[in-house]
C-alpha positions as CSV (number, residue, x, y, z in Angstrom):
1,X,69.5,119.7,87.1
2,X,70.9,116.4,88.3
3,X,74.1,116.2,90.3
4,X,76.6,113.5,90.3
5,X,75.5,110.9,92.9
6,X,76.4,107.8,94.0
7,X,75.2,105.4,97.0
8,X,76.6,102.4,98.8
9,X,75.5,99.6,101.2
10,X,77.2,96.6,103.0
11,X,76.2,93.4,102.2
12,X,75.5,91.5,105.4
13,X,74.8,87.7,106.0
14,X,78.6,86.5,104.6
15,X,80.0,83.5,107.2
16,X,83.1,83.0,108.4
17,X,85.2,81.9,105.7
18,X,87.4,78.9,105.2
19,X,89.8,78.1,103.0
20,X,88.7,76.6,99.6
21,X,85.2,78.6,99.9
22,X,83.5,79.2,96.7
23,X,83.0,83.7,97.0
24,X,81.2,83.9,93.9
25,X,78.0,81.5,95.7
26,X,78.7,83.3,99.4
27,X,78.4,86.7,97.9
28,X,75.7,86.1,95.4
29,X,73.6,84.2,98.2
30,X,74.3,87.3,100.6
31,X,73.2,89.8,98.0
32,X,69.3,87.1,97.1
33,X,68.6,87.3,100.9
34,X,69.2,91.1,101.3
35,X,67.5,91.7,98.1
36,X,64.7,89.3,99.4
37,X,63.3,92.4,101.5
38,X,64.6,95.3,99.4
39,X,64.8,94.5,95.8
40,X,66.8,97.4,94.5
41,X,69.8,96.2,96.3
42,X,70.2,93.2,93.8
43,X,72.9,93.5,91.7
44,X,72.5,95.7,88.8
45,X,74.2,96.7,85.9
46,X,77.5,99.1,86.7
47,X,77.8,97.8,90.2
48,X,80.7,97.7,91.9
49,X,81.5,95.3,94.8
50,X,84.0,96.3,97.5
51,X,85.6,93.2,98.8
52,X,88.3,93.1,102.0
53,X,90.4,91.3,101.4
54,X,90.5,89.1,104.4
55,X,87.6,86.8,103.0
56,X,90.0,86.3,99.8
57,X,92.7,85.5,101.6
58,X,90.9,83.1,104.1
59,X,89.3,81.4,100.7
60,X,92.6,81.5,99.2
61,X,94.7,79.7,102.5
62,X,96.4,82.2,103.5
63,X,96.1,81.5,107.4
64,X,99.2,80.4,109.3
65,X,100.2,80.1,112.8
66,X,100.3,83.5,114.8
67,X,103.9,81.7,116.2
68,X,105.4,82.3,112.4
69,X,104.0,85.6,112.0
70,X,107.2,87.3,112.4
71,X,108.8,84.3,109.9
72,X,106.0,84.9,107.4
73,X,106.5,88.9,107.5
74,X,110.4,88.1,106.5
75,X,109.2,86.1,104.0
76,X,106.7,88.3,102.4
77,X,109.2,91.1,102.6
78,X,110.7,92.2,99.6
79,X,112.2,95.9,101.4
80,X,112.7,97.1,104.4
81,X,111.4,100.9,104.3
82,X,111.6,102.2,108.0
83,X,111.8,100.2,111.6
84,X,111.1,101.5,114.7
85,X,111.0,100.1,118.7
86,X,107.4,101.2,119.7
87,X,105.9,100.3,123.2
88,X,104.0,97.2,121.4
89,X,107.6,96.5,119.6
90,X,109.3,96.6,116.3
91,X,107.1,98.2,113.4
92,X,108.4,97.4,110.2
93,X,107.2,99.1,106.9
94,X,107.8,97.1,103.8
95,X,107.6,96.6,100.5
96,X,105.8,93.2,100.0
97,X,105.9,90.7,97.3
98,X,102.6,92.4,96.0
99,X,104.4,95.8,95.3
100,X,102.4,97.4,98.1
101,X,104.0,99.8,101.2
102,X,102.7,98.8,104.7
103,X,103.2,97.7,108.0
104,X,104.4,94.6,109.0
105,X,103.7,93.1,105.0
106,X,100.3,93.3,105.5
107,X,100.2,90.5,108.0
108,X,97.1,90.9,109.9
109,X,95.9,89.3,113.6
110,X,92.4,91.2,113.4
111,X,88.9,89.3,112.1
112,X,90.9,86.1,111.9
113,X,90.7,82.7,114.8
114,X,92.9,82.9,117.7
115,X,96.1,81.8,116.8
116,X,96.6,82.7,113.3
117,X,97.9,85.6,111.5
118,X,96.6,86.5,107.7
119,X,98.9,86.7,104.9
120,X,97.5,88.8,101.6
121,X,95.9,87.1,99.0
122,X,99.0,86.2,96.9
123,X,97.9,88.1,93.6
124,X,94.6,91.0,94.5
125,X,94.6,91.5,90.9
126,X,94.3,88.0,89.6
127,X,92.0,87.1,92.7
128,X,90.1,90.1,91.2
129,X,90.1,89.4,87.6
130,X,88.7,85.4,89.1
131,X,85.8,87.0,91.2
132,X,84.7,89.6,88.3
133,X,84.3,87.1,85.6
134,X,82.5,84.7,87.4
135,X,80.2,87.0,88.3
136,X,79.7,88.4,85.3
137,X,79.2,85.1,83.8
138,X,76.5,84.4,86.4
139,X,74.8,87.6,86.2
140,X,75.0,88.4,82.5
141,X,75.9,92.0,83.8
142,X,78.9,94.3,83.5
143,X,80.2,94.4,87.2
144,X,83.2,95.9,88.7
145,X,85.3,94.2,91.5
146,X,87.7,96.3,94.0
147,X,89.6,94.6,97.1
148,X,90.6,96.2,99.6
149,X,92.9,96.6,103.0
150,X,93.5,98.9,105.2
151,X,96.7,101.3,104.7
152,X,98.3,104.2,107.2
153,X,99.6,107.2,105.1
154,X,102.7,109.6,105.2
155,X,101.5,112.7,106.8
156,X,98.2,111.9,107.7
157,X,96.7,110.0,111.2
158,X,94.9,107.3,111.3
159,X,93.8,104.4,108.6
160,X,91.9,104.1,105.5
161,X,91.3,101.2,103.0
162,X,92.5,101.6,99.4
163,X,92.6,99.3,97.0
164,X,95.1,96.5,97.0
165,X,93.6,94.7,93.8
166,X,90.6,95.2,91.2
167,X,88.9,93.8,88.0
168,X,86.4,96.0,86.0
169,X,87.3,99.6,87.1
170,X,88.5,102.6,85.9
171,X,91.0,103.3,88.8
172,X,92.2,106.8,87.4
173,X,91.2,110.2,86.0
174,X,94.4,111.8,84.9
175,X,93.2,115.6,84.9
176,X,96.8,116.5,83.6
177,X,96.0,119.0,81.0
178,X,92.6,120.1,81.6
179,X,91.7,123.2,83.6
180,X,89.9,123.9,87.1
181,X,86.9,125.7,87.6
182,X,88.3,129.1,87.1
183,X,90.2,128.0,83.7
184,X,94.0,127.6,85.1
185,X,96.0,124.5,83.7
186,X,95.9,121.5,85.9
187,X,99.7,120.2,85.5
188,X,99.9,117.3,88.2
189,X,96.1,116.1,89.3
190,X,95.4,112.9,88.5
191,X,92.7,111.1,90.5
192,X,93.0,107.9,92.1
193,X,89.3,106.4,91.9
194,X,89.6,103.1,93.1
195,X,91.1,104.4,96.7
196,X,88.4,106.9,96.6
197,X,85.8,104.0,96.0
198,X,87.2,101.5,98.7
199,X,87.3,104.4,101.3
200,X,83.9,105.4,100.5
201,X,82.7,101.9,100.7
202,X,84.5,101.2,104.0
203,X,81.9,103.9,105.9
204,X,79.7,101.2,105.6
205,X,81.7,98.2,106.0
206,X,83.4,99.4,109.1
207,X,86.0,97.2,110.5
208,X,84.5,95.0,113.4
209,X,80.8,94.5,112.6
210,X,81.5,91.3,110.1
211,X,80.6,93.2,107.0
212,X,83.3,92.2,104.2
213,X,81.6,93.3,101.2
214,X,79.7,96.4,100.3
215,X,78.0,97.7,96.9
216,X,78.7,100.9,95.3
217,X,75.9,102.2,93.0
218,X,75.9,105.2,90.4
219,X,79.8,104.9,88.9
220,X,78.8,102.4,86.2
221,X,80.7,104.9,83.8
222,X,84.0,103.4,85.3
223,X,83.3,99.8,85.1
224,X,85.2,98.6,82.3
225,X,86.6,95.4,80.9
226,X,87.6,92.7,83.3
227,X,91.1,92.8,81.6
228,X,91.7,96.5,82.2
229,X,94.8,97.4,84.3
230,X,94.9,96.2,88.0
231,X,95.6,97.8,91.2
232,X,98.8,96.8,91.0
233,X,99.4,99.7,88.9
234,X,98.6,102.4,91.4
235,X,102.1,101.9,93.2
236,X,104.5,104.4,92.0
237,X,107.5,103.0,90.6
238,X,110.6,103.2,93.4
239,X,112.5,105.7,90.7
240,X,109.7,108.1,91.5
241,X,109.3,107.5,94.7
242,X,110.5,110.7,96.8
243,X,110.2,109.0,100.1
244,X,111.6,105.3,99.6
245,X,113.3,105.0,103.1
246,X,111.9,106.5,106.5
247,X,113.7,109.5,108.1
248,X,116.0,107.8,110.1
249,X,117.0,105.2,107.4
250,X,117.6,108.1,104.9
251,X,119.3,110.1,107.3
252,X,121.7,107.0,107.7
253,X,122.4,106.5,103.9
254,X,123.0,110.1,103.5
255,X,125.3,110.3,106.3
256,X,127.6,106.7,105.4
257,X,127.7,107.7,102.0
258,X,129.1,111.1,103.6
259,X,132.0,109.2,105.4
260,X,132.6,106.7,102.7
261,X,133.4,110.2,100.1
262,X,135.5,111.1,102.9
263,X,137.7,107.7,103.6
264,X,135.6,106.7,107.3
265,X,134.0,103.9,107.6
266,X,130.2,103.4,108.2
267,X,128.9,105.1,111.7
268,X,126.8,102.4,113.7
269,X,123.1,101.8,112.1
270,X,120.5,104.4,113.4
271,X,117.0,104.6,113.4
272,X,116.5,100.7,112.9
273,X,116.3,100.4,117.0
274,X,115.6,104.0,117.6
275,X,113.2,104.6,119.6
276,X,109.8,106.3,118.1
């Protein structure tokens, strides 16, 4: 009997990426060197390349001086979701111009040169489509691309990688209307395949090993047209978001609304500078 299975491995040998570098060439060179000793690891039809957003952003020239970090966070913020004072300074969870909800607008100072911070790619889905189209043209095979970044999650400790850009990959599997193993109908289950692939690839890429690219094989049935919907479609619409504010911000909004309805002035803002 055959059971579903897939494999994942990191691609070593990708150098420090500079602004203007050809990521397609860097990735293909690294894959070719790896395949020189392990021929089975040459890229094949249906493979999915999972690429850390950091090297995409570096190639696109998104490094900024670390001294400008707070300004850049403000520039890249569409909406503040939550803000707290912590022992390490002020932590802001914000909605970014890419539609993502994340800490510090995704501006990161890890795995970048000293004295610099790194913004997210301007349009991760466009970056993914560009890479996907170029790789398919060069290799003559259908590949998928997922561009990842690291997120914290409500109610859960720690972080995991998720898809912030994608091309040529089926992102979700909508199981609503089907039944479970016991024949019970499923009413709400939508599997987010792109995030599951991103997390699986992170197990072999890691955070500090200088391995920004992984290959996932065995999921060729999820490889689709380059112009299929991108990862931006995974962002929950604001009107469906039950948690659009942090807890203190939601409390403050409700409190001020009630006072306004009773004719009172808004109370002093709570939460934005509250110890967490």
